[in-house]
N, C-alpha and C positions, 0 to 999 in steps of 0.2 A: 515254500522253498524248503522250510525246514523239514517237513515230511518227505521231501524228496532227497535232502542231503543226508537224512539219519541212516537211510540202507547203505550207503556208499561208505560212511565212515564204518558202519558194522561189518562190511564187506573188507574193508582195509584191516579192522582188527583181527579179523578172521585168518586174512591171508599172513599179517604178521605173526600170529600164533603159529600156524602152520608152518610158515618159513623158519621160526625158532626151532621148532622139534626136529625139521629135516637138517637144517645146518649144524645144530650140534652134532648129532649123528655122523653127518659128512666130516666134520672138523675133528672129531675124536679118533675118527679112522685115517685122516691126514696126519694127526699127532703121532699116532702108532707107528705110521710108515717113515716120517721125517724127523721126529724129536726122540725116537727110542721107547723101549720099554719102560726105562725107570723114570720117563718125565713126570708121569702121573703122581707118582710118589713123591718126587721131588718138589712137584708144584703143591701138593698136598701139606708137605710139611711147612712151606712158606705162607701158605693161605691160613694154616692152624698155628702160626707163629711159632713154629719149631718146639712145640709142647708136648711132642711124641704121643698125640691121640690116634687111636685106630680110624682106618677108613671105615667105619661102621655107622650106616644110615641110622641104625636103632638109637646109638647113643650120641652120634653126631650128624643130626639132621641137616645141617648146613652143605653135608657132601652132595644131596640132591637137590637142595633147592638153589643155592646160591655158587657153590665152588665150581660146578661145571660149566656154567657161563662164563665165571670169572676165568676159569682155566683156559678155555678156546678164545676170549675176546681180551682179556688183560693181562694173562701171565706172561712174562718175559723171561726166559732163562738167564741165570746167571753163570757167566763163562769165567768169572775172576780167578778161580782156583782150578780151572780146568785146563788140560793139555790143549794146545791148539787143534791137535788133530780132532779132538772130541768135541771141540764147540758146536754148540746147537744153535740155530737160527736165533739172532737177539731181535725178535719182533713178535708178536703176539700169534697165534697159530693160525687165526684167522686172515691176518694181512699177510702171512706166508702163502696161504692157500690161494689169496687172489695172486700173488705175485707169481706162483708157480702155474696157475691156470689161465691167467690173463683174460682174453676176451672170450674165453670158453665159459665163463661164469655169466650166469643169467643175471640181467640187469637188476632185477629186483634183490637178487642175492646180494648181489654187489652193494647197492645201497643201503640194506639191512648191515652188512657187516660193517662197512665204514662209519654208519650211524652208532653200531653198537660199540665199536673201538674208540670213538671219540667221546663217549659219555662215561665220566667216573662214578664210582658208586659214592653215595652221600646218605645223609638222614634225611627223610622226607616225613614231615607231618602230616596225619590227616586233618584237613581243614572241612570238609563236607563228604557226606555217604549217601549215595543212592544205591540202597541195597540191591544186590543182585547184578548190578549194572558198572557202576562206576565209583572212583574215589577221586576227591580233589585233593592235591598234595602241594606242600610249600616244601621247597628245599631249605632246611634251616640253616644251611652252610652258604649257600650261593643267593638265597632269596627268591629265585625264580618259581613259580607257580605251574602246575600241570595236571590236567584231568586224564587219567588213565583209565581204559576199560578193563574191569577186573570183576569177575562175577563171585568166585569163591570167597576172596578176602574182603570184598564189599559187604558180605553178608555177616561178618563177624567183627569187623574193625568198628571201633567209636571215635569220634571226634576228639582230637588230642593225643591219638596213638601216634607213634612214629615208627618208620620202618627204615632198616638199613638196605638199601636196594638202588638199583639204577633204571632210568627210564629212556625209552627209545621213542622217537616221534617219526613218523613217515605219512605223508599225504592226509595230514590232519588228524590223524589217528595215533593215541600214545599207548604203551603198555610198559608194565616193569618186566625187565629182563634179568633175572637172578635176584630174588628177594630172599633177605635173611629170615629164618622162621620165627624168631624170638620177637614178639609185640613189645616195644619200649613204651611203659607208662609215661605221662606226663612228669612225674617228679624228678624224670632225669633230664628235663630240657635244660637244666642250667648246666649240666655237664657239656652238652651239646653247645649250648651258647660260649662256654668257656674255651671250648676248643675253636670255634670261630673267631674269637678274640684273640687268641695265640696265633692264629693264622694271619689275623689282620696286622698283628705286630710285625709278620715276617715281610708281607706285602699288603698294603692298604687296599689295592684294587684287585686281589688275587680271585681266581676264576678257576675252570676245570684242571689247567696244568697244575696248580698247586696241590688239588686233591689227588691227582693222579701221582704226585709226588709223595705225598703223604698217605698213600695207600695202606701202609703197615700200620701207621698211627691210628687210622680211621677203624681199621678191623681190631686193633687192640683195645678201643674203646667199646666197640660192640660187644668184645667177648669179655670184658670186665662188668659191663651191665649184664650181659646173659647170665654170669657167674653170681652176680648178686641177687637177680630175680630168682634163678633157681635154687640157689644155696646161700639164703638170706642171714646176715650175721645176727646174733641174737639181738634185740632190740635194747638200746642203752636206756634203761627204765629209771626214770626218777620221782621223787615226789614233789610236792607242791613247792618247796624250797630249793628245788634243783638239785638235792643229795641225791646219789645213787641209791637205788632201793635196795634195801636189805630187811627182810622180816626178821624181826628179833623181839624174843620173849625173855625179859628180866624175872628172875626169881629171888625173892628176898624172905627171911625168917624174921617175922614180927615179935619184938620183946615188949609188947605192949597191947592194949585192947583195939580191936577193930575201930571204936570210936575215938580213941586218941590218935591212932593213924590217920583217921578222917579228919579231925580237926586240924592236924598239922599240914596235910595236902589239899584240903579244900579250895584254896585259893588257885592252885592249878587247873580248877574247873569253870573259873570266872562265872560260877553260881553262887546263889546265895544259899547257906546252909539248911533252910528250912525247906527250899525248893529242892535240893540235892537229896537229903536225907528221908525224903518220902518215899523213894525207889528203894530204900535198903530193907534187908531182911532182919527181923527181931526174934529173939527167944520169948520164951513165956514171961520173963520177968521184964521184958521191955527194953533189954539190952541188945545193942546191934551186932548182929552176927556176919553180914557179908554185905558189900554195896559195890557196884561197878560205875563208872562215870568217866567222862572224855577229859584228857587233858588238852587245854585249848590254850591259842594265844590269839591276841587282836590282830585282825588284817591278814593279808597273805601277798607275799613278795611278788608273786606272777599274776595273780587274780585280784585286781585293785578293787572291785566291786565286792569281793567277799568281806563279810564283818569279821570273821575269825577262820583260824584254820585248826582242824583237829590234828593235834600233834602225836597223839596215841591214845592207849585205853588202859584205864587202871582198875585193877580189881583187889578189894581187900577181903580177905577171910580171917577166920580166927587163926592165929599163927602164921599166916601166910599174905604175902603182897607181890602181885604180879602186875607187869608193865609191859603191853604189845605197842611196839613201834615198828616204823618201816624204813629206818636208815640208821649207820652207826653213829652219825652226828646227832641224832634225836636221843639215841641210846645213851651217848656221853652227856647230855645235856640233862636228861631227867635224873641219871644217877647223881650228878651234882646237886640237884634241886633235893632229892630224897636225903641225901647225907646232910644238906644243911637243914632240913625241916626235922629230921625224924633222929640223926646222929646214930648212936649206937642201939636204938630201939629197933632199927632195921638192919640186919646184918645180911649183905649181898651174899647169894649163895651160887648162882651160876646165871648164864646167858645160853639160851638155845636160839641158833641163827638157821632159818630156811633160805636156800641158795633161790635166785630168781629162776634157775633153771627148773628147780623142783617145784617152785610155784606154777610156772607156766604149764610143766606136765599135768599138774593136779588139775587146773583149769581144763586143760585139753581132756583129760580123762573124765572129769566131773563138772561140766559147765555150770550146773544148778548149784556148785559150792561157790561161785563168784558172789562177791558182794552185789545185793539188790536182787538175786535170783530167787524166785519163790519156788519152793519143791512142789511135788504132785498133789493138787488139792487144795494148795495154799493159795492165800489171795496176796497177789504182787502189790506190796506197800507202794511201789513206785506208779502205780495205776492211780492213786488216789487223786482226785482233781485238784487239792489244795498243793499237792506234791507236784503233779503236773504243771501247775500255773507258776509254783515258785522256780521250776527247772526252765520254762520259757523266760521267765524274767531274767534268770542268771544267764542264758544263752543270748538274750538281747544284748545284756550288759557287756558280755565278753565279745561279742562281735563289733560292738560299737568301740570298745576299747582296742579291737584287733588293728582296726583302720590306722591308729596312730601309735601302734607297738613295733618295735623293731623286729623283724622275721629273718631268720638265718639264710632262708631259701631266697631271699631278696637282697642278699648281701647286706644283711642288717640294716637295711633300709626300712622305713614304714611304709605299709601299703600307700598312703597319700604321697609320701615322697618319691616311690617308684612310680606312681602314676605319671610324674611330670618329665620323663624322659622315655625316648624310644625303647631302649634296652630294658630299662625299668619295668614299662608296661609289657614288653615281652615275658620276661619273668613272672610278673603278675597274672598275666592271663594262663601260663602254664600253672601257677598255682590254683587259679579259680578253676581251670579244667580238672586238675587233681580233685579238688572238693566235689565236682559235680560226678565225676567216676565213682569216688567212694561213696556217694551218698544213693547211686543209683540201686533202685529196686530195695532200699533198707530205709525203715523208720528210725532216724537217729535223733534224740532230743537236742544234741548240741549241734547238729548238721546246720550250716549257714544258709540263709536265703543268697544263693550266688547271684542271681539277677539284682536284687537289691544292692549288694556289694559293688556290682559293676557300675550301677546307677550313682552309687556314692562316691565311686572314683572317678567318674566320666569316662567309662570305658564302653559305653553302649553306643 
């Protein structure tokens, strides 16, 4: 029976796709005759939220992919500020076509139009993919599920991706009719859930009608997400204390010997003097000339498993002391410590600050300059077995602590807390899908074992 029904579904799908193309051409001609030459521009202004964007498919791919179906099946002219003599039909173009043509319209065309006009746009998450054949989708706003026949999109989409689209079902076959071109990744699921929660506050049993009423709000959300995807803001980079990242180098003139400076500052390293001084450089008389060492503090505010935190890097040379830190807060703290320990023996000269933007540009231009990157022909120290084992141990501890740490994406609930409610599990699944997509095709030492996390949280 399955073998016999499959060709029927395939034929229905092909007929729906053919009907879509034929109808849009017919309805655009009907639009030109009965709605006037300015109708398309007026509709485009509304669709693009009156942002005065050009009707250019090169810069606005929505023009070809989603706008035309929306134009003929969804758009209703606004006659509020138009003279009565110039009023346009206050109904979708497709419904006006049915009204004018009446029984002349082919029955399949009629059913297609009625189904298309009754289906609002929504956000559909991909729950399964059969490459080259179909997509299983879940409507994130209405909760309904549908499998659509789709060849091209099913070849590039992944589980967890979300589409802004409308689905049409006829004779057990479903297609997407007007799909926005931007693929929404899992990290935006919280925005979509928040939209659904706001709608539920308006009407707890909301359905298609409310989505139609909030057509503009849904497109506004889509366009905001699209803007963030293609023009992302600079990341708000922070160090492990949660301070805004700001690479700063402090310069001091030393009025004492390097050994005297080291004696005063050695406590900042949390190391024994004998251990520390063995890494210094000495002159022929055995006097210390220069030395470098980290400024450390016990523990870490964000990573409970860390024994200590590297706060900065101190370099002592004859006549000069420099300190490298990565935030203004740490710069202020170490200046106080140096003043307390060395007093007038260390005269502050100046600070050189490198912006985050410049740092990101340098990394982009020269990835090998990133910490931990080996140069050509160099052995990468990160590949040493001992270091790899330590990284694995740190990663395991991190993800164990993550289960009981408040997460902003979970509305500051811990993963274990979120797993206890339906909406919490929904947000949690979105976060885990994002982890999966980030790790796909890359070897990341701190990447989580997502399936192990699912088991720990009872999500399998």
